[in-house]
N, C-alpha and C positions, 0 to 999 in steps of 0.2 A: 503494499501500500504506500502510496507517494504522499506527500504533504503539501497544502497550497494554504495560502491565507487569505482571507476576506476583509476587506478595509472597511470599516465603518464609515456611514454619509454622516455623522456626528463628527466626525474628525475634521478639522482644519485644512483644506486643500494641502497646503504647503506641507503640512506634516504628513499626509498621505502620500506625497510623493517621497519622504523620507524613509516612511516604514517600507514600500516598496523595495527602496534599494538594500534596507536592511535584509528582507525576504530574500531578495535575489541572493544576496550574500552568505546568507544561511541555510542556501542550497534548495530552497522551496522550489515546486513544477511551475506553481502558477500564482498570480494574483489576483483576486477577482475585486471588482469595482462595484458596488451595490447602486440601486437608482429606488431607493424607498422615496414615499412622498411624503413631505417636501423637505428631501433633505439635497443634498451637493450631487449635482448633475453628473452621469457616470461618463459620458463621453469626454467631456472637458479634463476629468482628472486621469482617465483612462490615457489621452494623448500626453499629459505632461508627464505621467509615469513610464510610457513609451518610450519618450525624449530622454528620460533621465536612467534608462536601463539596458541593459544589453544582452540578456539569455531570456530571462524569466518571461513565461507568458503571459499575457496581458489579457485578462477575460472580461468580459460585461455580464454581470450576473445578478439581474437580469432586467431587460427593458421587454414594454410592452407593445401591441400595436394599437392601443387606445390613443395612448398621449404622442404616439409617434407613429405617422404613418410608413408602412414597409419602406416605400421607396426612400424615405429620410433615413430610416436605421441603416440600409444599403449605403447611402451617400455617406453616413457617419463612420460606419465601419470601414468602408473603403479607404477613406483618409488614415483611419486609426491602422490599417494595414500599411500603407505607405510609411508612417510615420515610426511603427514598429518594425518596419522589415519583415513582416509577415508571422508576428507574434500574437495576432489577435485570437481571441476564442470568443465567439458572439452565443450570447444567452438571451433566449427569447421566453417569455409567460404568458400566462393570461391576463395575468395580476388578479383583483378580487373587487367585489361589489363595492364593501367598504370604501374603499378608495376611490375607485373609477364615478360611481353613482352617489354615495353619499357625501365624499367630500370635494369631488372635481364636478360632478354635474354630468358627468358622461353616461349615457345609457350603455349598462353592461349586459348587452344580447349575444346570444350562443358565442361564447369565448373561445371553447373549444374549435370549433370552424373557423371563427375567425384567427386563430394562432396557428390552425394549419396552414392558412390562407397566406397568414404573411411568411410562415418556412418557405412556401413556394416561391412567391415574389422575391424574396431576400435572395436567396438561392439564385435565380434566375436572374438577376440585375448583378448579382456579383461577378457572372461571366463577362460580364462588358457587353452583352448584348442588349439588344431591343428587347422589351418586355411586353407583349399582348395577354392581358390576364382578367377574365370577367368571373367573379364568385360572387358568393351571397354576403361578404361582408368589403369586397373590393374590386374596385375595377380600373386596371392600371395600362395605359400605352405609352411607354416610356423608357428610356434607357441612360447610363451614366455616360457623361461625356467624358470618359477616361476608361481605362481597362484596369482594373486592381491587380495587386502582383499577384493574388493566388484566385483562381479561379473555382476553388473548391473548398474555402477555408472552413475550421470547424463550426457547426453550428450544434449549440446543445439547447435542450429545454428544461426550464426552470419548473417543474411539475410535478403533483402528487397524485391525482387521481387515476382509476382505472381508463375511462377514455382518453384523457390526457396521455397518459403512458403509452397507450395506443398509436396515438399520435407521433410520440418520441420514437416507438420503435420500427415507425414505418418511414420516419424523414428525417431522423435528428443523428447525428454522429457521438452522444453523450448525452445523459440526462446529469441535472445539477438538482439533487434532493432539498428539502427543506431543513430547516434546524428541527430539532427532535426527532430526526428521523432515528428510531432504535434498532437493532439488531434482526430482531423478527420482522420488521416492514422493510429492511433492506434485502432480506433474502427472500420475502416474497416481490419485491420489483425484480431483483434477479431471477428470479425462476419466470417472472412474466417477459421478460425481456432479452434474456437468453446470455449467452456468456462472452459474446462478442461486444456487447455494449458498455461504453464507459462510465463508470458509475462513479458521480462526486457527492459529498454530502456536507453540509455546514455541521461543524461538529463544537459545540460547548465544552472548553477546555478549560480546569482551574486547578491549580496542583499548589501543594502547602511548599513553603520554602520561602527564604529570604525574609522571615519575621513574619510568614504568614502561615497562620495554624491549617490544620487538616480543617476543622469547624469552619473556620473562616472562608477557608477555598471552597469547600462546598457552598456554604452560605452564600457567596456572593452570585452564586448562579441561579438560585432559588426564584427572585424576582423575573429573571428572564424566561423561566421552565413557566411558570406561571403565566406569564404573557402569552405565549407560542402557543401553550396548552388553550387557551382563551382563544386565540386566532385561528388555530385547529379545530377546536370544537368537537363534536363526533363527526369523526372522518375516519377515513381509511387508515390513517396514520396512527390514530389513537386507537380504532379498533382493532387493528392488528397489532398493537403493544399490548393489547388486553385491559384496556381502559373501560369502565360502566359508561353507560351512555349518561347515567345520572352525575358522575364526575365531571365529564367533559361538559356537562351544561352548566355546572359550576363554576367550572373556570370559563363559559363562554361567556356567563351573565359578571362575572367580575372584570373579565376583559373590555365588557362593552359599557359598562359602569364607570370606568377609569380607575377601578380599585381590584388590580390581579389579585387571585387568591394565594398570595403567598403562602399562608396558613395550610394549604393544600397539598404543599408539594413536599413529601416525606422521603425519606432516604431511598426507599425504592424506585421513587421515581426519578431521583438524581441517577441512582444507577443505572437505570433504564435510558436517560434521555439525555446524560451528560459522560462526559471524561473528566471526573474529579476527586480530589481527596489526596490520598499520599500518590507518589510515583507510580507505585505499584498498583495501586488501584486504577488510575487513569490510563496506564498503558494495557491493564487486563480489558479496560472498555474499549481502546482502540482496537485490542487484538480481536474483540467479538465481532465488532464494526467489519474488521477484514476477512474475519472467517463467514462472516453473512455474505461477502461479496463485494466490498465496496473497494473501489479501486484508488479513490483520492478522499483523504480527509480535507475539507477546509475548515482551518481552524479561524473560528469567528472571533473578530477584534474588538475589543473594549477599551475604549480610550481613556477610560479610569485605572486601567491596569498597565504598569509598563510593559510597554511593547516589546523590550530587549527579553525579560524573562520570559514572556508568554512564547515567542518565537524559540527561544532556546529550551524551554521546557519541552514543547510537541518533538523538538529534533531529537531530544534526549530521548524520549519516550518509543521514539521510532525503533524496530528490530533491526 
């Protein structure tokens, strides 16, 4: 299993570039730039990172075809490919109704169909040829004014449900799984997608040391677990991990009310959804993810934690 690092959109843009260079120096495979709303824009950060690094892959993890038209995605990513010398990885996702409709006022209709069409349009445009496309969500009759460095750069999908995973199986080069992807869920996804598909997943990591106790290391991940269990709710991710519908509902209600249910995150949930505690405990968690079929563990950034310690701890835990 390889290591990647996800740079938080809460991190200052200049700091993000410095962190990416540290990840490259530490031997990480990929640095991922997120685009949660309304945080820092992914492509501006990715371009700055690409210009400041020389080896590490620069991943967009992920953008959606609601706020960015597929033609715009192709334009932005082709420019990133030129800046990086062909080190880009494009992550696309369907987003969610809370962001799109509730926060931005964008109708969230047929997201899986729209995502599938976006993949097809972006792939076609990145060949440099003119694209004629007429689908349910998009109509395109255009082409880039230049030929990108690579005709078929890797496209991964940030998806989690069965229908979206089926789209990934037919169209993507890889899948970027959500934070809180447990070993049972990863194993189920691996069975669904087969051995050839590259699986990456965001991982919450927190290890004792440097004056941080085991209890404190685990405790600082409880709010994140509570928040994202609320985001997921009663979903394939939580059901596969063995959570009851009632517990998922409690997490969901806490998240929607702005008061994540940290009190419900017990040690069993931390063991299931994070790599935390002692070095041996965290290594054991990463080992279970690898055994379940994970190819790349994407360590989740936390601007409040010393990034050198986080990067170093993850590297030391790898076999």
